[in-house]
C-alpha distance (Angstrom), angle and dihedral (degrees) to the residues before:
residue distance angle dihedral
X1 . . .
X2 3.79 . .
X3 3.77 114.2 .
X4 3.78 126.0 -146.9
X5 3.78 116.7 -99.5
X6 3.79 115.6 -111.5
X7 3.81 108.9 -151.0
X8 3.80 122.1 -133.9
X9 3.76 118.5 -78.7
X10 3.80 124.3 -93.4
X11 3.75 120.4 -56.0
X12 3.77 135.2 39.3
X13 3.82 120.0 -6.7
X14 3.81 86.1 -119.7
X15 3.81 88.1 74.2
X16 3.79 87.2 72.7
X17 3.79 126.4 113.8
X18 3.81 113.8 -122.8
X19 3.79 130.8 -166.0
X20 3.81 113.9 -148.1
X21 3.82 116.5 -164.5
X22 3.82 111.7 -170.5
X23 3.80 127.7 143.2
X24 3.82 96.8 -154.3
X25 3.81 104.6 86.6
X26 3.80 95.2 -156.0
X27 3.81 93.1 50.7
X28 3.80 91.3 42.2
X29 3.80 93.7 54.0
X30 3.80 93.5 41.3
X31 3.79 93.2 51.9
X32 3.81 92.3 43.0
X33 3.80 93.0 53.1
X34 3.80 91.6 45.8
X35 3.81 92.1 51.8
X36 3.80 92.1 45.8
X37 3.81 89.4 54.2
X38 3.80 86.6 59.8
X39 3.81 90.0 54.1
X40 3.80 101.5 -99.8
X41 3.78 123.4 137.8
X42 3.81 106.1 -129.6
X43 3.79 130.9 -163.0
X44 3.80 117.8 -173.0
X45 3.78 141.1 -156.2
X46 3.79 132.1 -176.6
X47 3.79 99.7 -149.7
X48 3.80 138.8 30.8
X49 3.81 99.3 -108.5
X50 3.80 92.7 50.6
X51 3.80 88.7 46.1
X52 3.80 90.8 53.3
X53 3.80 91.3 49.6
X54 3.80 92.5 49.7
X55 3.80 91.7 46.1
X56 3.82 91.5 53.6
X57 3.78 91.5 47.0
X58 3.80 101.6 43.5
X59 3.83 103.4 25.7
X60 3.83 96.0 -146.4
X61 3.79 121.9 -155.1
X62 3.81 92.6 -120.7
X63 3.80 137.4 13.9
X64 3.82 118.6 -141.1
X65 3.80 112.5 -173.8
X66 3.76 143.4 166.2
X67 3.80 120.3 -123.5
X68 3.82 95.1 -133.1
X69 3.81 108.7 61.5
X70 3.82 133.7 149.4
X71 3.82 122.9 -117.3
X72 3.80 93.0 13.4
X73 3.81 119.1 17.1
X74 3.79 124.0 -134.1
X75 3.79 93.9 -99.8
X76 3.80 91.6 53.0
X77 3.80 92.3 44.9
X78 3.78 90.5 50.6
X79 3.81 91.2 52.2
X80 3.80 92.7 47.6
X81 3.80 92.7 50.4
X82 3.80 91.5 48.5
X83 3.82 88.7 58.7
X84 3.80 90.3 72.2
X85 3.82 109.9 9.4
X86 3.81 140.4 53.5
X87 3.81 94.2 -164.5
X88 3.82 114.9 137.6
X89 3.81 115.9 -88.7
X90 3.81 123.9 -159.2
X91 3.80 116.3 -170.6
X92 3.80 127.1 -155.8
X93 3.80 121.1 -148.3
X94 3.80 121.2 -169.5
X95 3.80 94.6 -149.4
X96 3.77 104.4 19.6
X97 3.80 84.8 -119.8
X98 3.80 110.9 -173.8
X99 3.79 92.5 -131.5
X100 3.81 92.0 51.0
X101 3.80 92.4 48.2
X102 3.80 95.8 45.8
X103 3.81 93.3 43.8
X104 3.80 91.7 49.5
X105 3.79 94.4 49.4
X106 3.81 91.7 45.3
X107 3.80 89.3 51.4
X108 3.79 90.2 57.8
X109 3.81 107.6 -87.5
X110 3.80 115.9 147.7
X111 3.79 98.4 -149.5
X112 3.80 143.0 -13.9
X113 3.78 140.6 -143.4
X114 3.80 130.2 -158.9
X115 3.81 118.1 -123.4
X116 2.94 131.1 -94.2
X117 3.78 91.3 47.9
X118 3.80 128.1 172.4
X119 3.79 113.5 -112.6
X120 3.79 93.0 -122.4
X121 3.81 91.6 53.9
X122 3.80 92.8 47.3
X123 3.80 92.1 48.8
X124 3.81 91.0 48.3
X125 3.82 90.1 54.5
X126 3.80 91.6 47.3
X127 3.80 93.2 48.8
X128 3.80 90.1 48.6
X129 3.80 91.3 53.6
X130 3.80 92.2 47.7
X131 3.81 92.0 49.0
X132 3.79 89.4 48.8
X133 3.79 90.3 52.7
X134 3.80 95.1 50.8
X135 3.80 104.2 32.8
X136 3.81 123.1 123.2
X137 3.81 108.0 -142.0
X138 3.77 126.5 -149.1
X139 3.80 112.6 -141.1
X140 3.79 109.8 -121.2
X141 3.78 96.1 -172.6
X142 3.79 132.7 72.2
X143 3.78 119.4 -127.4
X144 3.74 105.2 -51.7
X145 3.79 100.7 -133.8
X146 3.77 138.3 29.5
X147 3.76 108.3 -88.6
X148 3.78 93.2 47.2
X149 3.75 130.3 -126.9
X150 3.76 132.5 -32.0
X151 3.82 115.6 -57.0
X152 3.75 117.9 -93.0
X153 3.80 125.3 -145.0
X154 3.82 91.2 -73.0
X155 3.81 93.0 50.4
X156 3.82 93.4 -106.9
X157 3.77 123.9 124.7
X158 3.78 111.6 -87.5
X159 3.82 110.9 -119.4
X160 3.80 91.6 -146.8
X161 3.80 95.3 54.0
X162 3.80 123.8 91.9
X163 3.80 118.2 -160.7
X164 3.79 127.2 -156.1
X165 3.80 109.4 171.2
X166 3.81 107.0 -66.6
X167 3.82 90.7 -10.3
X168 3.81 119.4 95.7
X169 3.80 125.0 -176.2
X170 3.80 120.1 -163.4
X171 3.81 101.6 -158.4
X172 3.80 93.6 -171.5
X173 3.78 99.6 44.6
X174 3.82 91.4 36.1
X175 3.80 91.7 -130.7
X176 3.79 127.4 140.6
X177 3.79 123.1 -164.4
X178 3.77 133.1 -175.1
X179 3.80 116.2 -159.5
X180 3.79 86.9 -15.5
X181 3.80 94.6 -54.6
X182 3.84 118.2 116.7
X183 3.80 117.1 -116.4
X184 3.81 123.4 -143.4
X185 3.80 104.7 -136.6
X186 3.79 125.0 175.9
X187 3.81 115.7 -123.8
X188 3.81 89.4 -102.7
X189 3.81 93.2 50.0
X190 3.79 91.0 47.5
X191 3.78 93.6 49.6
X192 3.80 91.0 48.4
X193 3.81 90.9 50.3
X194 3.80 90.8 50.2
X195 3.80 90.2 51.9
X196 3.80 89.6 53.9
X197 3.81 92.3 43.5
X198 3.80 90.4 50.9
X199 3.81 89.5 61.2
X200 3.81 107.8 28.1
X201 3.79 113.1 -170.4
X202 3.80 91.9 11.7
X203 3.81 119.0 117.7
X204 3.81 112.2 -121.4
X205 3.79 114.6 -158.8
X206 3.77 119.0 -133.7
X207 3.80 92.3 -115.1
X208 3.81 89.2 51.8
X209 3.80 90.2 54.4
X210 3.81 90.5 46.0
X211 3.79 89.7 54.5
X212 3.80 97.5 43.6
X213 3.80 100.8 37.9
X214 3.82 104.4 28.4
X215 3.82 100.9 24.4
X216 3.81 86.8 -129.7
X217 3.75 125.5 150.9
X218 3.80 111.7 -129.0
X219 3.82 107.1 -83.2
X220 3.79 102.2 164.4
X221 3.83 94.9 -105.9
X222 3.80 113.9 107.0
X223 3.79 99.8 163.9
X224 3.79 91.5 108.0
X225 3.83 89.4 58.1
X226 3.80 95.5 45.5
X227 3.81 93.6 48.2
X228 3.81 92.4 49.2
X229 3.80 90.9 49.5
X230 3.78 87.2 52.3
X231 3.82 91.6 50.8
X232 3.80 92.0 45.8
X233 3.81 91.7 50.2
X234 3.79 90.3 53.7
X235 3.81 89.2 58.2
X236 3.81 104.8 37.6
X237 3.81 99.3 30.2
X238 3.79 129.1 -76.5
X239 3.79 92.3 -116.4
X240 3.81 93.6 55.9
X241 3.83 95.7 73.7
X242 3.79 115.2 50.5
X243 3.81 125.0 -156.2
X244 3.79 114.3 -134.0
X245 3.79 101.6 -161.9
X246 3.76 115.0 -126.6
X247 3.82 92.7 11.9
X248 3.80 116.6 50.3
X249 3.78 140.4 -103.0
X250 3.78 138.9 -46.4
X251 3.79 136.8 -168.1
X252 3.77 112.1 -119.4
X253 3.78 114.9 -124.2
């Protein structure tokens, strides 16, 4: 069963506890020391099975892992973690190989970086993921359909609930349901859905989603967006998000 993600405690995102899984000892120690200089607490593991054990035991705020790992590779570790946790996952790929990137994102990773990566860039990606996991959104859209949101305790439509067919989004309680059943969305998936729900029927370009959801400057690579749309469709219904070829995606009203 997938458990809800508990964001880091109060204060700066650098107060978070990270788990770094990297088999190369030199890289592992270099990255650990760099992250600790930025104020993070860092646990480490040199293989996937040990990383999984440490993750279960310590429940870190974010998982940073290499794709190529002994015992259990990064893709397998990512899948195993996603069976019970929604914590942010950042994958590292030595070559930025398309297969590595796509496989990692399909397995449940939230983002990826290509090694070698400057410390400042890596920290920026980590901070972005932690902010995404702990943010409190403000709904920008009115109730999506005539009839309003889901009933509250008095039977009236809840002002903080957006309704799109059988999909309901409680923007205050941060809960999403489909046909009454709760959906387990990662922080990235939830933030993407809220961006769509804030502008129903409006086409959002991939670079717009990169900026709003990932805090990324436009870099020409939109695979992370496309793979997350694919994952989101699998959970809320493939027909709910429409592809507008050459432009982007939109949430159907």
